[in-house]
C-alpha positions in Angstrom: -18.8 25.3 19.3 -15.9 24.0 17.3 -16.3 21.4 14.6 -14.1 18.2 14.3 -14.3 15.9 11.4 -12.7 12.5 11.6 -12.5 9.8 9.0 -12.6 6.3 10.2 -14.0 7.2 13.6 -16.2 4.1 13.8 -13.4 2.0 15.3 -9.8 1.9 16.8 -7.8 5.1 17.1 -10.4 7.1 15.2 -13.2 6.2 17.5 -11.2 6.9 20.6 -10.2 10.2 19.1 -13.8 11.1 18.4 -14.8 10.4 22.0 -12.0 12.5 23.4 -12.7 15.4 21.1 -16.5 15.3 22.1 -15.4 15.3 25.7 -13.5 18.5 25.1 -16.6 20.2 23.8 -16.2 19.6 20.1 -19.1 18.9 17.8 -17.7 15.7 16.2 -18.5 14.1 12.9 -17.6 10.6 12.0 -17.0 10.0 8.3 -16.9 6.3 7.7 -18.6 3.5 5.9 -19.9 1.8 9.2 -22.4 3.4 11.5 -21.5 2.3 15.0 -23.2 4.8 17.2 -21.4 6.6 19.9 -22.8 9.2 22.2 -22.2 12.8 21.1 -20.8 11.7 17.7 -22.6 12.4 14.4 -22.1 9.7 11.7 -22.1 10.6 8.1 -21.7 7.8 5.5 -18.4 8.2 3.7 -15.9 6.0 1.7 -12.6 7.7 1.3 -12.2 5.7 -2.0 -15.3 7.4 -3.4 -15.3 11.1 -4.1 -19.1 11.4 -4.4 -19.5 10.3 -0.8 -16.7 12.6 0.5 -18.2 15.5 -1.4 -21.6 14.8 0.0 -20.5 14.5 3.6 -18.3 17.7 3.5 -21.2 19.5 1.8 -23.6 18.5 4.6 -21.1 19.8 7.2 -20.7 23.1 5.3 -24.5 23.6 5.1 -25.0 22.8 8.7 -22.0 24.3 10.4 -20.2 26.5 7.9 -16.7 25.5 9.0 -14.3 22.7 10.0 -12.0 23.6 12.8 -10.1 20.2 12.9 -9.9 17.6 10.2 -8.4 14.2 11.2 -7.6 11.6 8.6 -7.6 8.3 10.4 -9.3 5.8 7.9 -7.0 3.1 6.9 -6.4 -0.6 6.2 -3.4 -3.0 6.0 -1.9 -5.5 3.6 0.6 -8.0 4.5 2.7 -10.3 2.4 5.8 -10.3 0.2 6.4 -7.6 -2.3 6.9 -10.1 -5.1 3.6 -11.9 -4.7 1.3 -9.0 -3.7 -1.4 -8.8 -6.3 -2.0 -5.7 -8.3 -5.5 -5.2 -6.9 -4.2 -5.4 -3.3 -1.5 -2.8 -4.0 -4.0 -0.5 -5.6 -6.5 -0.9 -2.8 -3.8 -0.2 -0.2 -2.8 3.1 -1.7 -6.4 4.0 -2.6 -7.5 3.8 1.1 -4.3 5.0 2.9 -2.9 7.6 0.6 -5.3 8.8 -2.0 -8.2 8.6 0.6 -6.9 11.3 2.9 -5.8 13.4 -0.1 -9.3 13.2 -1.4 -10.8 14.3 1.8 -8.3 17.2 2.2 -9.1 18.3 -1.3 -12.8 18.3 -0.5 -12.4 20.3 2.7 -9.9 22.9 1.8 -12.3 25.2 -0.1 -14.2 25.6 3.1 -11.3 25.6 5.6 -9.2 28.2 3.8 -12.1 30.7 3.4 -13.7 30.2 6.8 -13.3 32.9 9.5 -10.1 32.9 11.6 -10.3 31.6 15.2 -9.4 33.8 18.1 -5.9 32.3 18.4 -5.0 33.4 14.8 -5.6 30.0 13.3 -8.2 29.2 10.5 -8.2 25.5 11.0 -6.1 22.4 11.5 -5.5 19.1 9.6 -4.1 16.1 11.4 -3.0 12.9 9.6 -2.8 9.6 11.5 0.4 7.9 9.8 2.6 5.2 11.4 6.0 4.5 12.5 6.1 2.2 9.6 6.6 5.4 7.6 9.9 5.9 9.4 11.2 2.3 9.3 9.6 0.2 6.6 8.4 -3.2 7.9 9.4 -6.2 5.9 6.4 -8.0 4.6 4.3 -5.0 5.1 6.0 -2.8 2.5 2.9 -1.6 0.8 1.4 -0.3 4.1 4.8 1.3 5.0 4.9 3.0 1.7 1.4 4.5 1.9 2.3 6.0 5.3 5.6 7.4 4.1 3.8 9.0 1.3 1.4 10.6 4.0 4.4 11.9 5.9 5.7 13.5 2.7 2.4 14.9 1.7 1.9 16.5 5.1 5.3 18.1 4.9 4.4 19.7 1.6 0.9 20.6 2.7 2.2 22.4 5.7 4.0 25.0 3.6 1.3 25.2 1.0 -1.3 26.2 3.7 0.9 28.5 5.7 -0.5 31.6 4.1 -4.1 30.5 5.1 -3.2 29.9 8.8 -4.1 26.2 8.6 -1.9 24.1 10.7 -0.8 20.6 9.6 0.4 17.7 11.8 1.2 14.0 11.3 0.8 11.5 14.2 2.9 8.5 13.9 1.7 5.6 16.2 3.9 2.6 16.8 2.2 -0.6 17.8 -1.3 -0.2 18.9 -3.7 -2.8 20.1 -6.9 -2.3 18.0 -9.0 -4.4 15.7 -6.9 -3.1 12.8 -4.9 -6.3 12.7 -8.0 -8.5 12.5 -9.0 -6.5 9.2 -5.5 -6.8 7.7 -5.4 -8.7 4.4 -2.6 -11.2 4.8 -1.4 -13.2 1.8 1.2 -15.9 2.5 1.7 -16.7 -1.2 5.4 -17.2 -1.8 6.1 -18.7 1.6 8.3 -21.2 0.0 10.4 -18.5 -1.5 10.5 -16.3 1.5 10.4 -18.9 4.5 10.9 -16.1 7.1 7.7 -14.3 5.9 5.2 -16.0 8.3 7.5 -15.4 11.4 7.9 -11.8 10.4 4.2 -11.2 10.2 3.6 -13.2 13.4 6.1 -10.9 15.2 4.2 -7.8 13.8 1.0 -9.2 15.1 2.5 -10.1 18.5 3.8 -6.5 18.8 0.4 -5.1 18.0 -1.3 -7.3 20.5 1.0 -6.0 23.2 1.1 -2.4 21.9 -0.3 0.9 23.2 -4.1 1.1 23.8 -6.2 2.9 21.3 -7.2 5.3 24.1 -3.6 6.2 24.9 -2.8 6.7 21.2 -5.8 8.9 20.7 -4.6 11.3 23.4 -1.5 12.1 21.2 -3.9 12.7 18.3 -6.1 15.0 20.4 -2.8 16.8 21.4 -1.9 17.4 17.8 -5.6 18.7 17.3 -5.6 21.1 20.2 -2.1 22.2 21.2 -1.1 25.7 20.6 1.6 26.0 17.8 1.5 22.2 16.9 4.5 20.4 15.6 4.5 18.8 12.1 5.3 15.2 13.4 4.2 13.6 16.6 4.7 10.0 17.9 2.6 8.0 20.3 5.0 6.8 23.0 8.6 6.9 24.3 9.6 3.9 22.2 8.5 5.6 19.0 10.4 8.8 20.2 13.5 6.7 20.5 12.9 5.0 17.0 12.6 8.4 15.5 15.9 9.4 17.2 17.5 6.4 16.0 16.4 7.1 12.4 18.1 10.5 12.6 21.4 9.2 14.3 22.0 5.6 13.0 23.5 5.0 9.7 21.2 3.5 7.1 22.9 0.1 7.0 22.7 -0.3 10.7 19.0 0.8 10.9 18.2 -1.7 8.1 20.0 -4.4 10.0 18.2 -3.8 13.3 14.8 -3.8 11.7 15.6 -7.0 9.8 16.7 -8.6 13.1 13.5 -7.5 14.7 11.4 -9.2 11.9 13.5 -12.4 11.6 15.0 -11.3 8.2 
């Protein structure tokens, strides 16, 4: 039985990904802070900002199964507000969870993954990051979140070449707007609304788009595709709209892309 390890599988995209991977016959581990039981999923307590909990979880999987076939980095959180008025601790927390968190887990898992026996299809393992379309087009008043995901895209690009010799595939799934509880947990700070009077409208637009976005189930299908497809691509999107946005990023001049995004978010 193949082993899938998913961070943040207690809710949202991660939870749906865990269920779908289990349905495909994988033994699935949920590495998260919250234990929200799901049939066929094994929960291990893990906080991606705490190396000790990461090390303990990976060690338990190593002792029990001796391999990780698929590692999915899905744990994340959001901060919304103006760049000027975002507090230092909020900036650090955003990067600690969304950027350094996945990196810590990858660092902990690689000693096992790069030395484990090869699979029949000539692959030793697979690492899949859940990024965001905000990495492609930075969202105004959600700059910190956008920057953390852009960093993950760049990290995945570098990691793919570093791990080529070990036959470990690397992919990055970039969802667009997805309807989950993620927005409810977002930390929104409207400080500076008098300086940036369009901030609240921009954040409300973002929340509206999420509420009417893709389901977590549909988005998870793309993550599972990145986990299971033969010869996976480096970057995946979640839907046709995101495909078109990526195409626009390649074709549109920067000034026009910036203007379009600004208009979308009332800037």
